[in-house]
C-alpha positions in Angstrom: 0.0 0.2 0.1 2.5 2.2 0.9 4.0 2.1 -2.8 0.9 3.2 -4.1 0.7 6.0 -1.8 4.2 6.9 -2.7 3.3 7.1 -6.4 -0.2 9.0 -5.8 1.9 11.9 -4.1 4.7 11.5 -6.4 2.8 12.5 -9.2 0.6 14.6 -7.6 3.5 16.7 -6.9 5.1 16.8 -10.3 1.8 17.8 -11.6 1.7 20.9 -9.1 5.3 21.9 -10.7 4.1 21.4 -13.9 1.4 23.8 -13.7 3.2 26.3 -11.1 5.7 26.5 -13.8 3.3 28.3 -16.0 2.8 30.6 -13.9 6.0 31.7 -13.3 6.7 31.4 -16.5 3.8 33.9 -17.4 5.3 36.1 -14.8 8.9 36.4 -15.6 8.9 36.1 -19.5 5.4 36.3 -21.2 2.2 34.5 -21.2 3.0 32.1 -24.2 6.2 30.4 -22.4 3.6 28.5 -20.5 2.5 25.7 -22.9 6.7 25.1 -22.3 6.0 23.5 -19.5 3.9 20.6 -21.6 7.1 20.2 -23.8 9.4 20.3 -20.3 7.1 17.4 -18.9 7.4 15.2 -22.1 11.0 15.3 -22.5 11.7 14.6 -18.6 9.7 11.8 -18.8 11.2 10.3 -22.4 14.7 10.8 -20.8 14.0 9.2 -17.7 12.8 6.0 -19.7 16.4 6.4 -21.4 18.3 6.2 -18.2 16.3 3.0 -17.0 17.2 1.4 -20.5 20.8 2.5 -20.0 21.2 1.3 -16.1 18.3 -1.6 -15.6 19.9 -2.1 -12.0 17.5 0.9 -10.8 14.6 -1.7 -11.5 16.5 -4.9 -9.7 16.0 -6.3 -6.3 16.4 -2.7 -4.4 14.3 -1.3 -6.6 12.5 0.2 -3.5 15.6 1.5 -1.8 16.2 3.5 -5.0 12.3 4.8 -5.3 13.1 6.4 -1.8 16.4 8.1 -2.8 15.0 9.5 -6.2 12.4 11.1 -4.1 14.4 12.6 -2.0 16.3 14.1 -4.8 13.3 14.9 -6.4 12.0 17.2 -3.3 14.8 19.6 -3.1 15.2 19.7 -7.0 12.1 21.5 -7.7 13.1 24.7 -5.8 16.9 24.4 -6.7 16.1 24.2 -10.6 13.4 27.2 -10.5 16.4 29.1 -8.2 19.0 28.4 -10.6 16.9 29.4 -13.8 15.9 32.3 -11.9 19.4 33.3 -12.3 20.1 32.7 -15.8 19.9 36.1 -17.6 17.1 34.4 -20.2 15.0 37.4 -21.6 12.6 36.4 -24.6 12.2 40.1 -26.0 15.8 40.1 -26.9 16.5 36.7 -28.4 15.5 37.8 -32.0 18.8 39.9 -31.8 21.0 38.2 -29.0 22.0 34.9 -30.1 23.5 34.3 -26.3 19.8 34.2 -25.7 19.2 30.7 -27.4 22.0 29.7 -25.1 20.4 30.9 -21.9 16.9 29.4 -23.1 18.7 25.6 -23.9 20.2 25.7 -20.3 16.9 26.6 -19.1 15.5 23.9 -20.6 17.9 21.2 -19.9 17.8 22.4 -16.1 14.1 22.3 -15.4 13.4 19.2 -17.3 15.6 17.4 -14.6 13.1 17.1 -12.0 10.6 15.1 -14.9 13.8 12.8 -15.1 13.5 11.9 -11.4 9.8 11.7 -11.4 9.5 9.4 -14.4 12.1 7.4 -12.9 9.8 6.8 -9.8 6.6 6.4 -11.6 8.3 3.7 -14.2 10.6 1.5 -11.9 7.4 -0.1 -10.1 5.8 -0.9 -13.3 9.4 -2.8 -14.8 10.3 -4.4 -11.2 6.5 -6.0 -10.3 5.1 -5.7 -13.9 2.1 -8.2 -12.0 1.1 -5.0 -10.0 1.4 -2.5 -12.6 -2.1 -1.5 -12.9 -2.6 -1.2 -9.2 0.5 1.3 -9.3 -0.5 2.9 -12.7 -4.3 3.4 -11.0 -2.4 5.6 -8.2 -0.1 7.4 -10.3 -3.2 8.2 -12.1 -5.3 9.8 -9.4 -2.4 11.1 -8.1 -1.6 13.3 -11.6 -5.1 14.5 -11.4 -5.1 15.5 -8.0 -2.0 17.5 -9.1 -4.1 19.2 -11.5 -6.3 20.7 -9.3 -4.1 21.0 -6.2 -2.3 23.3 -8.4 -4.7 25.8 -8.3 -5.9 25.9 -4.8 -2.3 26.3 -3.6 -1.0 29.3 -6.0 -3.5 31.9 -4.1 -1.9 31.1 -0.9 1.4 30.2 -1.4 2.0 32.0 -5.0 4.2 30.5 -7.8 7.6 29.8 -6.2 5.8 28.4 -2.5 3.9 25.9 -4.5 6.9 24.8 -6.1 8.6 24.3 -2.5 5.3 23.0 -2.0 5.3 20.3 -4.8 8.9 19.5 -3.3 7.8 18.7 0.3 5.3 16.2 -1.6 7.9 14.5 -3.2 10.0 14.1 0.2 6.5 12.6 1.7 6.4 10.5 -1.4 9.8 9.0 -0.4 8.7 8.7 3.1 5.9 6.4 2.0 8.0 4.5 -0.1 10.6 4.1 2.7 7.9 2.7 4.9 7.8 -0.8 5.8 10.7 -1.5 3.3 14.4 -2.1 3.7 15.6 1.6 3.0 17.6 3.5 5.3 14.5 5.3 7.2 14.1 2.0 9.1 18.0 0.7 9.6 19.0 0.1 12.9 20.9 1.8 15.6 21.7 5.3 15.6 21.8 5.8 12.0 17.8 5.3 11.9 17.7 8.4 14.2 19.9 10.6 12.5 18.5 9.8 9.3 15.2 10.4 10.4 16.0 13.5 12.0 17.8 14.4 8.4 14.7 13.4 6.7 12.1 15.5 9.0 14.7 18.2 9.1 14.7 18.4 5.1 10.7 18.2 4.9 10.5 21.0 7.6 13.0 23.0 5.3 10.9 22.9 2.7 7.8 23.2 4.1 9.1 26.6 5.6 10.4 27.8 1.9 7.0 27.2 1.0 5.4 29.6 3.5 7.9 32.0 4.3 7.7 34.2 0.8 11.3 34.7 0.7 12.9 37.8 -1.4 15.1 35.1 -2.8 12.2 32.9 -4.5 10.8 36.4 -6.1 10.6 35.3 -9.7 13.1 37.4 -12.0 11.1 39.5 -14.0 11.8 40.5 -17.8 13.5 44.2 -17.5 10.6 45.0 -20.8 7.7 44.5 -18.4 5.9 47.3 -17.1 6.8 46.4 -13.3 10.6 46.7 -13.7 10.4 49.6 -15.7 7.9 51.4 -13.1 10.7 50.1 -10.4 13.2 52.2 -11.8 12.2 55.1 -11.0 13.7 56.7 -8.2 11.8 56.2 -4.9 9.2 53.2 -6.7 8.1 50.9 -4.2 5.3 47.9 -4.2 3.0 48.7 -1.9 0.5 45.5 -2.5 1.2 41.9 -4.1 -1.2 39.1 -4.3 -1.5 35.4 -6.0 -4.2 33.9 -7.4 -4.6 31.0 -9.1 -3.9 32.8 -12.3 -2.5 35.9 -11.4 0.1 38.1 -9.8 -1.4 41.8 -8.7 1.0 44.1 -7.9 0.5 47.9 -6.7 3.3 50.3 -7.9 3.1 53.8 -5.5 6.1 55.5 -8.2 6.0 58.9 -9.1 6.7 57.9 -12.7 3.0 56.2 -12.9 1.2 59.1 -15.0 -1.3 57.0 -17.4 -3.9 58.6 -19.2 -4.0 57.0 -22.3 -5.5 59.2 -25.5 -5.1 62.3 -23.8 -5.4 65.4 -25.8 -2.3 67.6 -25.7 -4.8 70.2 -25.3 -5.5 69.7 -21.5 -3.5 72.0 -19.4 -4.1 70.8 -16.1 -2.1 68.2 -14.2 -3.3 64.5 -14.0 -4.7 62.8 -10.5 -1.9 60.8 -8.3 -2.0 57.3 -9.5 -0.7 54.0 -8.4 0.4 51.4 -11.4 -1.1 48.3 -11.0 0.1 45.3 -12.9 -1.1 41.9 -13.9 2.1 39.1 -14.0 4.4 42.0 -14.1 2.5 43.6 -17.4 -0.3 45.6 -18.7 1.0 48.9 -16.3 -2.5 50.1 -15.7 -3.5 53.4 -14.0 -5.6 53.2 -10.4 -6.4 56.8 -9.9 -6.0 58.5 -6.7 -8.9 60.8 -6.4 -10.7 62.3 -3.6 -12.6 65.3 -4.4 -13.8 64.0 -8.1 -15.5 67.2 -8.9 -12.3 69.0 -8.9 -10.4 65.8 -10.1 -11.9 64.6 -13.0 -11.1 67.9 -15.3 -8.9 65.7 -17.3 -11.8 62.9 -18.4 -13.3 65.6 -20.8 -10.1 65.6 -22.8 -9.8 61.6 -22.9 -11.3 60.2 -26.6 -14.1 58.6 -24.9 -15.8 61.7 -23.6 -17.1 62.2 -26.8 -19.5 59.3 -26.4 -20.6 60.9 -23.3 -21.5 64.4 -25.0 -23.5 62.1 -27.9 -25.4 60.0 -25.1 -26.2 61.9 -21.9 -27.4 60.1 -19.3 -26.1 56.9 -20.6 -26.6 53.5 -18.8 -23.0 52.1 -19.8 -21.1 48.9 -19.9 -17.3 48.7 -19.3 -15.4 45.8 -19.8 -12.2 44.6 -17.8 -11.1 48.9 -16.4 -9.0 47.3 -14.4 -7.5 50.4 -11.9 -11.0 52.1 -13.1 -10.1 55.1 -14.9 -12.7 54.9 -17.6 -15.3 54.0 -14.5 -14.2 57.6 -13.0 -14.1 58.9 -17.1 -17.9 58.0 -17.1 -19.1 59.2 -14.5 -17.7 62.5 -15.1 -19.0 62.1 -18.3 -22.7 62.0 -16.3 -23.1 58.4 -16.9 -26.3 57.6 -15.0 -25.4 53.7 -14.8 -22.1 51.9 -14.8 -21.6 48.1 -15.1 -17.9 47.5 -14.6 -17.1 43.7 -15.8 -13.7 42.6 -14.6 -12.7 38.7 -15.6 -10.1 39.0 -12.3 -11.4 40.0 -8.8 -7.8 40.2 -7.4 -7.7 43.8 -9.5 -10.8 45.0 -7.8 -9.2 44.2 -4.6 -6.0 45.6 -5.3 -8.0 48.5 -6.5 -10.1 48.9 -3.3 -7.0 48.7 -1.1 -5.1 51.6 -3.5 -7.7 53.7 -3.1 -8.8 53.5 0.6 -9.8 56.8 2.3 -8.9 59.8 2.4 -8.7 58.5 -1.7 -12.4 57.4 -3.3 -13.3 53.9 -4.2 -14.8 54.3 -7.4 -16.2 50.5 -7.5 -18.1 51.4 -4.1 -20.2 54.3 -5.8 -23.6 53.8 -5.9 -24.4 54.5 -9.6 -21.2 51.6 -10.4 -22.2 48.0 -10.4 -19.3 45.5 -10.3 -19.3 42.0 -11.9 -16.5 39.7 -11.5 -16.9 37.5 -14.2 -15.0 37.0 -17.8 -16.6 39.4 -20.2 -17.7 36.9 -23.0 -19.4 34.7 -20.2 -21.1 37.7 -18.9 -22.4 38.9 -22.2 -23.8 35.4 -23.1 -25.7 35.6 -19.9 -27.1 39.1 -20.0 -29.6 40.3 -22.2 -29.6 43.8 -21.1 -29.4 46.7 -23.9 -26.6 49.6 -23.0 -26.7 53.3 -24.7 -22.8 52.8 -24.5 -20.7 49.6 -24.1 -17.0 50.6 -23.7 -13.6 48.2 -24.3 -11.2 50.3 -23.1 -7.4 50.7 -23.7 -6.0 49.3 -20.4 -2.6 47.6 -22.0 0.2 49.8 -22.4 2.1 50.5 -26.0 3.6 47.0 -27.4 5.8 47.9 -30.2 4.5 45.8 -32.8 8.0 45.1 -34.3 8.8 43.1 -30.8 6.2 40.4 -31.3 6.5 39.8 -27.9 2.4 39.0 -27.4 1.8 37.5 -30.9 1.3 34.2 -29.2 -1.2 35.4 -26.5 -4.9 34.4 -27.0 -7.4 37.7 -26.9 -10.9 36.6 -27.1 -11.8 39.9 -26.2 -10.6 41.2 -29.7 -12.2 38.3 -32.1 -15.3 38.7 -34.4 -17.4 36.8 -32.8 -16.5 38.9 -29.3 -17.5 42.3 -31.4 -20.8 40.7 -33.0 -21.7 40.0 -29.2 -20.9 43.8 -28.2 -22.7 45.1 -30.9 -25.9 42.8 -30.4 -25.7 44.3 -26.6 -26.4 48.0 -28.3 -29.6 49.7 -27.4 -31.2 51.3 -31.2 -28.8 54.2 -30.9 -26.5 52.4 -28.6 -22.2 53.4 -29.2 -19.7 51.1 -28.9 -16.3 52.9 -28.4 -13.0 50.9 -28.8 -9.7 53.0 -28.1 -6.4 51.0 -29.3 -2.6 52.3 -29.9 -1.2 53.8 -33.2 1.2 51.3 -34.2 4.1 52.3 -36.8 3.3 50.8 -39.8 0.1 51.0 -39.2 -0.9 47.4 -37.9 -3.1 47.5 -34.9 -5.5 50.4 -35.6 -6.1 48.1 -39.0 -6.6 45.4 -37.6 -9.3 46.7 -34.8 -11.0 48.4 -37.9 -11.0 45.3 -39.7 -12.9 43.5 -36.6 -15.9 46.0 -36.6 -15.8 45.8 -40.3 -16.5 42.2 -40.0 -18.6 41.7 -37.2 -21.1 44.2 -39.2 -21.1 42.8 -42.2 -22.2 39.5 -40.3 -25.0 41.3 -39.1 -26.1 42.9 -42.7 -25.3 46.4 -42.0 -23.5 48.8 -43.6 -19.7 49.5 -42.2 -19.2 53.4 -44.0 -22.0 54.9 -42.2 -21.9 53.3 -39.3 -18.1 53.8 -38.0 -16.4 57.3 -37.0 -12.7 57.1 -36.5 -10.3 59.8 -35.1 -6.9 59.6 -34.1 -4.4 61.8 -31.6 -0.6 61.5 -31.4 -0.7 58.1 -30.3 -4.1 56.3 -30.0 -6.7 55.8 -32.4 -10.5 55.4 -31.5 -13.4 53.8 -33.1 -17.0 54.6 -32.4 -19.8 52.2 -34.2 -23.2 52.7 -34.1 -25.6 50.0 -35.9 -27.9 52.5 -37.0 -25.3 55.1 -38.5 -24.7 58.4 -37.3 -26.8 61.4 -38.3 -25.7 64.7 -39.5 -26.3 66.3 -36.2 -23.9 63.9 -34.3 -21.0 64.1 -37.1 -20.9 67.6 -36.5 -21.0 67.1 -32.8 -18.0 64.6 -33.3 -16.3 67.2 -35.5 -16.9 70.0 -32.9 -15.3 67.7 -30.4 -12.0 66.7 -32.5 -11.4 70.3 -33.5 -11.5 71.3 -29.5 -9.3 68.5 -28.3 -7.2 68.6 -31.8 -7.9 65.1 -32.7 -8.1 64.3 -36.6 -10.5 62.4 -38.1 -10.2 59.5 -40.2 -13.0 57.9 -41.1 -17.1 58.5 -40.7 -20.0 59.5 -43.1 -19.8 62.7 -44.5 -15.9 63.4 -43.6 -13.6 64.7 -46.7 -10.0 65.7 -47.4 -10.9 69.0 -45.4 -11.2 67.2 -42.3 -8.0 65.0 -42.1 -4.5 65.4 -41.6 -5.3 69.2 -39.4 -3.7 68.8 -36.3 -0.9 65.8 -36.0 0.1 66.1 -39.0 1.7 62.9 -41.1 3.3 63.3 -44.3 0.5 61.8 -45.6 -2.8 60.9 -44.2 -2.0 57.0 -44.1 -4.4 56.3 -41.9 -7.5 57.4 -43.8 -6.1 56.3 -47.0 -6.0 52.7 -45.3 -9.3 52.8 -43.7 -11.0 54.1 -46.8 -9.5 51.3 -49.1 -10.5 48.6 -46.3 -14.2 50.0 -45.7 -14.9 50.5 -49.5 -13.9 47.2 -50.2 -16.1 44.4 -52.2 -14.0 41.6 -50.8 -12.1 42.5 -47.8 -10.2 39.2 -48.0 -8.4 40.5 -51.0 -7.4 43.9 -49.2 -6.1 41.6 -46.3 -4.1 39.2 -48.9 -2.5 42.6 -50.3 -1.5 44.3 -47.0 1.9 44.1 -46.2 1.2 42.9 -42.8 -1.4 39.9 -41.1 -4.6 42.4 -40.4 -7.2 40.2 -41.1 -10.0 40.0 -38.3 -9.3 37.4 -35.4 -11.6 34.7 -34.7 -12.2 32.4 -31.5 -10.6 29.9 -34.0 -7.4 32.4 -34.1 -7.5 34.8 -31.4 -4.6 36.1 -31.9 -4.9 39.7 -32.2 -0.9 40.8 -32.0 0.1 38.3 -34.2 1.2 40.6 -37.4 3.8 38.5 -38.8 3.4 37.0 -42.2 5.9 33.8 -43.4 6.5 36.3 -46.6 8.4 38.4 -44.5 11.0 36.0 -42.9 13.7 37.0 -45.9 13.1 40.3 -44.8 13.6 39.4 -41.3 16.4 37.3 -41.6 18.3 39.9 -43.4 17.7 42.5 -40.8 19.1 40.1 -37.9 21.7 41.7 -36.1 21.1 44.7 -37.6 18.0 46.5 -35.7 17.0 45.9 -32.3 13.9 43.9 -33.2 13.2 42.7 -36.8 9.2 42.9 -37.4 7.3 40.3 -35.9 9.8 39.7 -33.4 10.3 37.2 -30.6 7.1 35.8 -30.7 7.6 33.4 -33.5 11.4 33.4 -32.8 11.2 31.7 -29.7 8.9 29.4 -30.8 11.3 28.4 -33.6 14.2 28.5 -31.2 12.1 26.2 -28.6 11.5 23.8 -31.8 15.1 23.5 -32.6 16.4 23.0 -29.2 13.2 20.6 -28.5 14.7 18.4 -31.3 18.6 18.7 -30.1 17.5 17.6 -26.6 14.9 15.3 -27.8 17.5 13.4 -30.1 20.2 13.8 -27.2 18.2 12.6 -24.0 15.4 10.0 -25.6 17.3 8.5 -28.5 20.9 9.0 -27.8 21.1 6.7 -24.9 19.2 3.5 -26.8 21.5 4.2 -29.7 24.6 3.9 -26.9 23.1 1.0 -25.5 23.1 -0.6 -29.3 26.7 0.2 -30.4 27.9 -1.2 -26.9 25.9 -4.7 -27.3 27.3 -4.9 -30.7 31.2 -4.0 -29.7 30.4 -6.7 -27.2 29.1 -9.4 -29.4 32.4 -8.9 -31.8 34.8 -8.7 -28.9 32.9 -12.3 -27.6 32.7 -13.6 -31.6 29.3 -14.6 -31.3 27.2 -14.7 -34.2 25.2 -12.0 -36.1 21.9 -13.1 -34.4 21.0 -11.3 -31.7 21.4 -12.8 -28.2 18.6 -12.9 -25.3 17.8 -9.6 -23.5 16.7 -10.5 -20.1 17.1 -7.4 -18.9 14.2 -4.8 -18.9 13.5 -2.0 -21.1 11.3 0.7 -20.8 8.9 2.2 -23.1 7.2 5.8 -21.3 3.6 6.5 -23.0 4.4 9.7 -23.7 1.2 10.4 -25.5 -0.7 8.5 -27.6 -2.7 7.3 -24.6 -0.5 8.7 -21.7 -2.6 9.0 -18.3 -0.1 10.4 -16.3 2.7 10.0 -19.2 3.4 6.8 -17.7 5.7 3.9 -18.6 5.2 0.5 -19.4 8.1 -2.5 -19.0 8.9 -4.3 -21.8 11.3 -6.9 -22.5 12.4 -9.7 -25.2 14.0 -10.2 -28.1 14.8 -7.3 -30.8 14.8 -8.8 -34.4 12.5 -6.7 -36.4 11.8 -6.8 -40.2 13.3 -3.2 -41.4 10.1 -2.5 -43.5 7.9 -3.6 -40.4 10.2 -1.3 -38.0 9.5 1.6 -40.2 5.8 1.3 -40.2 6.0 0.6 -36.4 7.9 4.1 -35.7 5.8 5.9 -38.5 2.7 4.8 -36.0 4.0 5.5 -32.5 5.7 8.9 -34.1 1.7 9.5 -35.2 0.5 8.9 -31.8 2.7 11.9 -30.4 2.0 14.2 -32.9 -2.0 13.4 -32.9 -2.0 13.8 -28.8 -0.2 16.7 -29.1 -2.4 18.2 -32.1 -5.4 17.8 -30.0 -4.5 18.4 -26.8 -2.8 21.8 -26.8 -5.5 23.4 -29.1 -8.2 21.9 -26.5 -6.4 24.1 -23.8 -6.4 27.2 -25.9 -9.9 26.7 -26.8 -11.3 26.6 -23.4 -9.2 29.7 -22.2 -12.7 31.2 -23.6 -15.1 29.2 -21.9 -13.2 28.8 -18.5 -12.0 32.2 -18.4 -7.9 31.7 -17.9 -5.5 29.9 -19.2 -4.7 27.8 -15.9 -8.2 26.9 -15.8 -8.5 25.6 -19.1 -4.8 23.7 -18.8 -5.8 22.3 -15.2 -9.8 21.1 -16.9 -8.2 19.6 -19.9 -4.9 17.9 -18.4 -7.3 16.6 -15.8 -9.6 15.0 -18.0 -7.5 14.0 -20.5 -5.5 12.5 -18.1 -8.2 10.8 -16.0 -10.2 9.4 -19.4 -7.2 8.6 -21.7 -6.0 6.0 -18.2 -9.3 4.6 -18.1 -9.2 4.4 -21.9 -5.9 2.5 -21.5 -6.9 0.2 -19.0 -10.1 -0.9 -21.2 -8.0 -1.2 -24.2 -7.7 -5.2 -24.1 -11.4 -5.1 -24.7 -11.7 -3.2 -27.5 -11.3 -3.5 -31.2 -7.8 -1.6 -32.5 -9.5 -0.1 -35.6 -12.6 0.7 -34.4 -11.1 2.6 -31.4 -8.7 4.5 -33.9 -11.9 4.9 -36.3 -13.8 6.5 -33.7 -10.8 8.9 -32.5 -10.5 10.1 -36.0 -14.2 10.3 -36.4 -14.2 12.5 -32.8 -11.2 14.3 -33.4 -12.9 15.8 -36.9 -16.3 16.4 -35.6 -14.9 18.3 -32.2 -14.1 21.7 -34.3 -17.8 21.9 -35.4 -19.2 20.8 -32.0 -17.4 23.1 -29.7 -18.6 26.7 -30.8 -22.4 25.6 -30.5 -21.5 24.1 -27.2 -19.9 27.3 -26.3 -22.6 29.4 -27.4 -25.6 27.3 -25.8 -23.4 27.0 -22.3 -20.8 30.2 -22.0 -23.2 32.1 -19.9 -23.3 29.3 -17.2 -21.7 30.0 -13.6 -18.0 28.8 -13.6 -18.4 25.8 -11.9 -21.2 24.4 -14.4 -18.6 25.3 -17.0 -16.0 23.2 -15.5 -18.3 20.3 -15.7 -19.6 20.9 -19.6 -15.7 21.2 -20.0 -15.1 17.7 -18.5 -18.3 16.2 -20.2 -16.8 17.3 -23.1 -13.5 16.8 -23.5 -13.8 12.9 -21.7 -14.9 11.1 -24.8 -12.1 11.9 -27.2 -9.4 11.0 -23.8 -10.5 8.1 -23.4 -10.1 7.1 -27.0 -6.9 8.6 -27.4 -6.3 6.2 -24.7 -6.6 3.1 -26.3 -3.9 3.2 -29.4 -0.5 3.3 -27.5 -1.2 0.3 -25.4 -2.9 -1.7 -28.6 0.3 -1.0 -30.4 2.6 -1.9 -27.7 0.6 -5.6 -27.6 1.1 -5.8 -30.6 4.6 -5.2 -30.8 5.4 -7.8 -27.7 3.8 -10.4 -30.0 6.1 -9.7 -32.9 8.7 -7.7 -32.3 9.3 -7.0 -28.6 13.1 -5.6 -29.1 11.6 -2.5 -31.1 9.9 -1.1 -28.2 12.3 1.0 -27.0 12.9 2.4 -30.3 9.3 3.1 -31.1 9.4 4.5 -27.5 12.4 7.2 -28.6 10.4 7.9 -31.1 7.2 8.8 -29.7 9.0 10.6 -27.0 10.8 12.9 -29.7 7.4 13.7 -31.5 5.5 14.7 -28.6 8.2 17.1 -27.7 7.9 18.6 -30.7 4.3 18.1 -31.3 3.5 20.5 -28.2 5.6 23.5 -30.1 3.9 22.5 -33.6 0.8 22.6 -32.0 1.2 25.9 -30.7 2.8 27.6 -34.0 -0.1 25.6 -36.5 -2.6 27.1 -33.6 -1.4 30.8 -34.4 -0.7 30.8 -37.9 -3.8 28.6 -39.2 -6.0 27.9 -36.1 -7.5 25.5 -33.9 -9.5 23.6 -36.1 -6.9 22.8 -38.7 -4.1 21.7 -36.1 -7.3 19.5 -34.4 -7.6 18.0 -38.3 -4.0 17.5 -38.6 -4.1 15.4 -35.0 -7.4 13.4 -36.6 -5.2 12.6 -39.9 -2.1 11.9 -37.9 -4.1 9.0 -36.3 -5.8 8.0 -39.5 -2.6 7.4 -41.2 -1.3 5.8 -38.1 -4.3 3.5 -38.7 -2.9 2.5 -41.6 0.7 2.0 -40.9 -0.1 -0.4 -38.0 -2.6 -2.4 -40.2 0.2 -2.7 -42.8 2.4 -3.9 -40.3 0.1 -6.7 -39.0 -0.9 -7.8 -42.3 3.2 -8.2 -43.6 3.9 -9.8 -40.3 1.1 -12.4 -39.9 0.6 -13.4 -43.8 -2.5 -15.3 -42.2 -4.4 -12.3 -41.7 -4.2 -12.2 -38.1 -6.6 -9.0 -36.9 -5.0 -6.4 -34.4 -5.2 -7.0 -30.8 
């Protein structure tokens, strides 16, 4: 029983560590590094199998003692690897022009892989040593993996990312105690050594527990110097006055004389902005928290912000503001005369931080009687709310992001998709106004994509974009007003007057002529007006998008990457500029993925395939020295196949042994089968995680729920595989994966307005069927090889491990460039080709028409 408990605790600790890494990566670099944790786990588990192939004695008579020592090493390895990588000066923002960052990335990758290698060994050894009890240990490991997914989300709010990693290490030491219990390990040796070693164990566990609770400054994540928090703290006298974690973010409040942000403020404003605190989420997106004690005296600046025109056109407006963060736009709405304001904020910690920062004598805008605060994702709120509003405001709460950096190109943004904008327009009253403000980029990109979103949403509603859109610009921002019924002549006159008074330049709108353009913020050419006019007048906008220099087509829920402007046609120009400019256009987002892909390929070959090749050459050398025949001798040492993806629950390992004399062609087809399983699993898993971010509201929730469900039901599928027909299961999987892209949007449409708990339940039920089927192909293929070519098993494991690691990165790249649907269809194709390849192996090998097991 103690072995099963140890396996449960170790598996839980591993998944707590994996999910904690996603939060750490989001904090110290950028969000899109979160998925690197999946790749790290796959590589580590694959490499652990290679270690067991090279050192089969680990699974020998003293295997239980080895489990104890490995679990003990796993515990401190977690905080140690985190601290070590925290000292490495890796910065993804500069990877496009600083070659040394690739080296730092490789070191980070390898260091963080080590805990997963240790965990993989602890999970694999019992399966190889006592295969008759494999199912029990397998079930305990599966339960621990699923529990770890949930435990991470529970620990993060109270312990934070670094503390949760230390807590995972403590779980590892508890696993070591379970393995040592009633065994012949050092924990129960006789005499004085017993007490000495027990004391050392208790001291080590106490230290890890203290490390989890102490919140030491030493453990603080090193944040990229290009993030908003790092930049704010450079100002003399700056300090953090509030810092808290929840399950999906870390929020900081900075008191700094340098925080003075009023995005889009007209330069005609001659007063002083109000004192502010700076609010960041995961160290980025610095937004202001106004410290206002006398609204009547301190809000004069609000009439010089772009959104003020909406309140002039719609006095006493019923207003809906989405994601206001620190509350600047809520103050502006009240100053503009809004009768009612509903502020929808998906992160309750932001509201808590704003209230903390605006404690008396400053005023708390979220406690104003005219303001209703809703803490849930905006898309979910809009789905279940049938209220119509006069003004719907999508504020500019993100900092200026140079389009050339590409640092945010992989971040999903479900607030800026065609489906989201269609939802916004559907919630406007008959003469309601949607107002959106974005930064002006050079070259024009962010504003062009925003116009494309509005244009496409109006076209889908059967409305005329030319009469329904007004756009104007300041020095740094562009603002869009949208009214479904079109703007009247009187309203346009009011817009002209406002822009003239505030020195904003009209860019588009009904009745706008050359005399209205480029008057105050003068450009060499009115490029924004020219581009906007061309897009709005286009009969087929797709022709415009294809001809435009950068990717500006409107994002959809299938491709929600608003900040991804890179096109592969730019690659030659980018390569020519490498080393000559600070950031080539397209920047670090795509280059980080390409670097990860290359490093993952090298690491997979070195850590997974390399040991197998080394062992094979060693055997050939031994046979030549001993003068044996070319026919292979029996191999009694246990080999190991790690079930990384094609049916891995908990990324398990399966013991194998036998003779290795495969036919070359059968070997190639077997390699193809297991390679395709690795790719197919990742091509389904990664898009599912990204899709469910919309449904569950936060990336960590999506990752936790999808991994939990896939682990659990893939494990059940693997356990039931012996009773399921191979071809039928694969065929059903191919069909299910193809159908999912068609069914999920309708499911989200029907259930997105439910409470979070119900949405979790719907997500589990939605993912469970495909997860169950994905658990079948690997053990079925493994059983086939055990009958016919058992010596191939270590090699197909290596192939599966390599393609699993690469598949996680390829899936993210494919989703960004082609969309989730196509990646999932590619996953279905992988399973279809796998069916053909393994069927051919059976037919050619059996000759007598033996069916698939």
